[in-house]
C-alpha positions in Angstrom: 0.0 0.0 0.0 1.2 3.5 -0.8 1.8 6.3 1.8 -1.6 7.0 3.3 -0.5 10.1 5.3 -1.0 12.2 2.2 -4.4 11.3 0.7 -4.6 11.6 -3.1 -6.7 10.6 -6.1 -4.6 9.4 -9.0 -6.3 9.3 -12.3 -5.7 8.0 -15.8 -8.2 9.0 -18.5 -8.5 8.4 -22.2 -11.2 9.2 -24.7 -14.1 7.7 -22.8 -12.7 6.0 -19.7 -11.3 6.9 -16.3 -9.3 4.8 -13.9 -9.1 6.3 -10.4 -6.8 5.0 -7.7 -7.8 6.2 -4.2 -4.8 6.7 -1.9 -5.1 7.2 1.9 -8.4 8.3 3.4 -11.3 9.5 1.2 -13.3 11.9 3.3 -15.3 15.1 3.3 -12.0 17.0 3.5 -10.9 15.9 0.0 -14.2 14.6 -1.5 -14.8 17.9 -3.3 -11.8 17.5 -5.4 -13.0 14.0 -6.4 -16.5 15.4 -7.2 -15.1 18.2 -9.3 -13.1 15.6 -11.3 -16.2 13.5 -11.8 -18.3 16.5 -12.9 -15.6 17.5 -15.5 -15.2 14.0 -16.7 -19.0 13.6 -17.3 -18.9 16.9 -19.3 -16.2 15.3 -21.4 -18.4 12.3 -22.0 -16.3 9.9 -20.0 -18.7 6.9 -19.7 -16.6 4.1 -18.1 -15.2 4.4 -14.6 -13.0 2.0 -12.6 -12.3 3.2 -9.1 -9.6 1.2 -7.3 -9.5 1.2 -3.5 -6.4 -0.9 -3.1 -4.5 2.0 -1.4 -7.6 3.4 0.4 -7.2 3.3 4.1 -10.7 4.4 4.8 -13.7 6.5 3.6 -16.6 8.4 5.1 -20.2 8.8 4.2 -19.6 12.0 2.1 -17.2 10.2 -0.2 -19.5 7.2 -0.4 -22.4 9.5 -1.2 -20.4 10.9 -4.2 -19.8 7.3 -5.3 -23.5 6.7 -4.9 -24.4 9.8 -6.8 -22.2 8.7 -9.7 -23.6 5.2 -9.6 -27.2 6.5 -9.7 -26.3 8.9 -12.5 -24.9 6.0 -14.5 -27.8 3.6 -13.6 -30.3 6.2 -14.9 -28.3 7.0 -18.0 -29.5 5.9 -21.5 -25.8 5.9 -22.6 -23.6 2.8 -22.5 -22.0 3.7 -19.2 -20.6 1.7 -16.2 -18.9 2.1 -12.9 -16.8 -0.6 -11.3 -15.3 -0.5 -7.9 -12.5 -2.8 -6.9 -10.0 -3.9 -4.3 -11.9 -3.0 -1.2 -10.3 -3.9 2.1 -12.6 -5.6 4.6 -13.8 -2.4 6.3 -14.4 -0.5 3.1 -16.3 -3.4 1.6 -18.5 -3.5 4.7 -19.2 0.2 4.5 -20.1 -0.1 0.8 -22.4 -3.1 1.3 -24.0 -1.7 4.5 -25.3 1.3 2.5 -26.7 -0.9 -0.2 -24.4 0.4 -3.0 -23.7 -3.0 -4.4 -27.3 -3.1 -5.6 -26.5 -0.7 -8.4 -22.7 -0.4 -8.6 -20.6 -3.2 -10.0 -17.9 -4.6 -7.8 -14.9 -6.6 -8.7 -16.7 -9.7 -7.5 -19.5 -9.2 -10.0 -17.6 -8.6 -13.2 -14.8 -10.1 -15.3 -11.4 -9.6 -13.6 -9.7 -6.4 -14.9 -6.3 -7.1 -13.4 -4.6 -8.1 -16.6 -5.9 -5.1 -18.5 -4.9 -2.7 -15.7 -1.4 -4.2 -15.3 -0.8 -3.7 -19.0 -1.8 0.0 -18.9 1.2 2.1 -19.9 -0.3 5.5 -19.2 0.9 7.5 -16.2 -1.2 8.6 -13.3 -1.3 12.2 -12.2 -2.4 13.6 -8.9 -5.6 15.7 -8.6 -5.0 19.0 -6.8 -6.5 19.1 -3.3 -9.2 21.7 -2.7 -8.8 23.8 0.4 -12.2 22.8 1.7 -15.1 20.6 0.7 -18.2 22.6 -0.1 -21.3 21.9 2.1 -23.5 21.5 -0.9 -21.4 18.6 -2.1 -21.6 16.9 1.3 -25.4 17.5 1.3 -25.8 16.1 -2.2 -23.6 13.1 -1.4 -25.8 12.2 1.6 -29.0 12.7 -0.3 -27.6 10.3 -2.9 -27.1 7.7 -0.1 -30.7 8.2 0.9 -31.9 7.9 -2.7 -29.8 4.7 -3.1 -31.6 3.0 -0.2 -34.5 4.3 1.9 -33.0 2.4 4.8 -30.3 5.1 4.9 -32.8 7.8 5.8 -32.5 7.2 9.5 -28.7 7.2 9.3 -28.3 10.6 7.6 -31.5 12.6 8.2 -30.0 14.7 11.0 -26.9 15.5 8.9 -29.0 16.4 5.9 -31.3 18.6 8.0 -28.3 20.3 9.6 -26.7 21.0 6.2 -29.9 22.2 4.7 -30.4 24.6 7.6 -26.9 25.8 7.3 -27.1 26.3 3.5 -30.6 27.6 3.1 -31.6 29.4 6.3 -30.3 32.8 5.4 
């Protein structure tokens, strides 16, 4: 595993695909950078995503909410699109499954093994720049996506959603 003291998202994109390697902890503190990358890649018609968690030491609900948002967007798309997540450690796999994300996001267990293709990839990975702060709206949207993904998540995140909505819209 790589150095997890300095979290990073390493990416490799081509015409219509993106490979993303998560290093260190993926949390609300750096999720905005990831969300901005996803937004821009969707604008560029990237349709195939592989997110690799091999070097991910942990993740929080904000980051998982962004993954859920992307998965729901792909699920609802009429285009030929897909999202595959792979190489979860035991804890990250539990988090992913406890929130019901495996119901609409492909995992390495449910698709053909991509290891050979990824090992033969000769492109370089480049680091995404860290944003200074994650925006509250992205955190809110991420958690709303988790609730949309599974109604069972309402009780887990209703207080946080309410708090963020009050903070954002009460002025």
